[in-house]
N, C-alpha and C positions, 0 to 999 in steps of 0.2 A: 414171341416176346425175348432179348435175350436177359439173362438172371440177373446181369448187374445195370442194366438199363430201368428198375424197378427202384432201384434205389436212391431215394433221394432227402432233401427234408422234409417231411412233411408226418404229422398224423398214423396215416393211411398208409407209405410202403415202409416207415420207418421197420427194421424190427423185431419180432416178439423178443421174449426174456424169458430159457427156461428155468422153472425156480433147481435149484440143487443142493445138495443137505453139504455136514459136514466133510462126509468122506470121498468127498469130490476132492479136494484138491489131495491127494495123497493118491486115490487112480489117476489124476493128471501128473502127477512126480512119476509113477509108478509107466506110464504109459511115453514119456519124456525119457525116462531112463531104455524105452526098448528101442524108442529112434538112435539114443545116440551108440547104443553097444550095435545096432545094425549098420553104420557107417562111421567110428568112431574116428578115423584117418580125417572125413573132410569137417566135422563135427568141429573136434579141437582144431582145428587148423584154421578155421575158422573164426576161435575164437581165440585164435592163440591173437590174430589180426586186430580185434577187441580190446585183445590184453596191452599191446601195441602202446596203440592208442595211449592207455591209464597209465599205463609207466609214463610215456611225454609227463601226462598230469604229475605222475607222483613225482619225477625228477623235477618239476618246476618246482613242485611244493617244497623241495627239500630243501632249492639253490635259494628264494628266497628269502628275506630278511619281514619280507608283512607275512605272518605265518598265519595271519587267520583267513585270509586272502586263502595261500594253501588248505589249507584243512577243508574251508569249502570246497572250494575246486574236487577236492581229492573227494570228497563225501559227494561232490552234485551230479559227478558221473552216473550216478547210480539212477539218476532222477532224467538221463539221457539212453540207461540201457536199452531200455524196451524201443530203441531207434534203431540202434546199432544190431536187438539181433533179428531185424527180420533175415537174415541170413539164414537160420534158425527156424524160422515160418516157415518159409519156401524150400526149405529138406526135405521139412514134417509131412509139410501137403503129398510132395512128389509120391514119400513113402507111404503114403494113405492111399493115395492112388495106383500105387505098386510100378513103379516109373523109376528107373533108374535117375539116383543122384549123383552129387559130387560137389566138392568147393565152387565149379563155378557158376554151380546154378546155385548156392548162398550170395554171391554177388550181381547175380541178376534178377535178384528178391527188389532190389532197388529200383531196377527199369520198370516192375509191376504197376504201382503210379505211383510217379515219381514227386508228380503235384500233392497228391494227397500227406506221402512219407513226409515231403521237406514242409506241409503246412505240419503236420505234430512233431512236429520236431523245432522248427519255432513257438508253436504253441509248448512244450517241455522247457524252451531255452528261458524263454520267459518267463514259465514258472521259477526255473534256476532263477534266473536272474535277480528274481524276486527279493526272493530265501537270501542270495546274497548280498543285497542294498538293505533287508531288514539287517544282517548278520553286523554289516561296516554300523547303521547307525548305532547297532546293540555294543558295538564293541564301544564305538564310540561315548556313549554313554558312560559306560560302564568304568573306562578305562579313563576316564576324564582325570586330568592329573595326575595322571600315573604315567606317561607315559615312558617312564623310565625301567618300568617292568620291561616292556620289549628289550632295549637296550643293555637290562641287566642280564637275563639271561638271553639274547639273541642269538652269545657265540656258542651258548651247546647246545645248538641243534632243534630240529622240529618237537624233538621228545621234548624235552627243558623244558621246552615251553611249554606245550602244554600240564604240566607239573605244575606252572608256574603260574598258572592262569585262576584269578577265583572262582571260587565254584558258580558265583550267580550267573557269572560271563558261561561256564562249562553247562550248564545248566540252560541258558538261555542258547546255547548254540544246539542244543540237541531237541527243547522244543522247539522253535521255530524251525526245524529242520523236520522234525514228525510230520510236522505242518504240512509243508510245502512237499517232504515225499507220498504224502495220502490224496495231495492235488494233484500229484503227478500220476499216482494210483489210479485214481478214482478215470483221468481222461486217458491213460493207456492200458487200462485192461485189457482188453479185448479191442484197442481201437487200431492199432496196426496189424498185426492179422488179418484184420477186417479189412484195412483198405490194400493188404496187400491181393486180398484172394480176389480181389471187386476193381478193376481198372477205371474205374469211371466216378467209382465213391470218391465223394468231395470230404474235408476233413473233420467240418464239422458237423457233419452225420454220424460221422464214425466215433466221435467226440461224444455225441451225446450217447451211442448202445454206449459206448463205455461207461458213461456214468449210470445210465440204468441199470446195466446189470451186476453192478455194485450197489448202487440204492434196494434192489428189488432183493440181495441175496444180501445182505449187509454182513450177516456173520459168518458164512461161507468166505465171501470172498474177502473178508478184511481177515482170517485166517490163512487165507491163503496168502495173503501179505504177508505177514506176519511169518507162515514159512519163507517166502522167499528170500527176505529177510535175515533169517539163520542159515540159511544155506549161501545166502553171499556170502554174510560177514564170517561162516566157517570155511567159504575158499579163502578168503582173503586172507586169513589167520595163519590158511598153511603159504601163502608165499602165490605166486603164480600158477604155480602149478595145481595149486586149489583151486586159483580160478578160471584155469582149463577144460576144468570138469564143471565147476559148478554153473558156468555162464552157457555151453550148452545144453546142460539140465533142464537149466531152469528157460532156456529161448525155446526148447522141442516142447517142456509142458505149457507153457502159456499155449503154445498154438493148440493141444488138446483140449485145455481152455478154455480158448474159442468155439473152440467145436461144441461141447456142452451145453453150455449157456449160449451162446445167440443160436439162435432160432431162424432160420435163412431161408424158413419154407415158407412162400407164399400161396396164399387162395386166391383162386380164378376173378373172385368176386374184386378182391382189391389189385390184381394188373389189372382189369378193366379202369378201377374209378381210377387208380395212378396217372 
């Protein structure tokens, strides 16, 4: 029986989750860095395509006077980043197999499991929209009767607007964003590499697997989420050049996280039961 045929939503055929230690995320980063060094042109080239999409969002954020919308769209891109990183997963998979790889393989990754990857993309988009709506309600509540704040500081640009915001609004923005980011991480920690490798896998099975991976290794996986945030923020502070390194590094590392956390071996008895 083909390996991918046994992955469906059932307690019997769902893959088991390997226990990991707090050193695992550092191993993943080391392996991801090795992948980046093997094919830097392809990895950074695909990263630049992703960054171009991000740059369009940033440009919109800087051009709109609805600054809270621009801020959330800019920050919200990180929630969708696991989907765009599918090309890095494919390149790491090819390197693991000892096969030649390049930029073309990164783009072909989208065809590996289009329905599953699209499904996960929709789920993450719903998380983003939920955070977006909560942010809108929070902004309306905290700034009720203070519309002059936007008008007064609107001409000074996004930076002036941020510094002019009241502390409760800033705190609410980051707290709601943290919750949305954690939900997205639980859903996508290993789900998209799993979908890419298994063409017939449905996104619900992948989502449940990712959720289980984080729940059963909560401490190390949250440590991994923190490292992702720190590296992404560091790359962002260095501008697009920094992101051109950070995104491929994190993408390749996520493939190795999936490899170590998800146990894809299924016993013969489980195959017959499935």
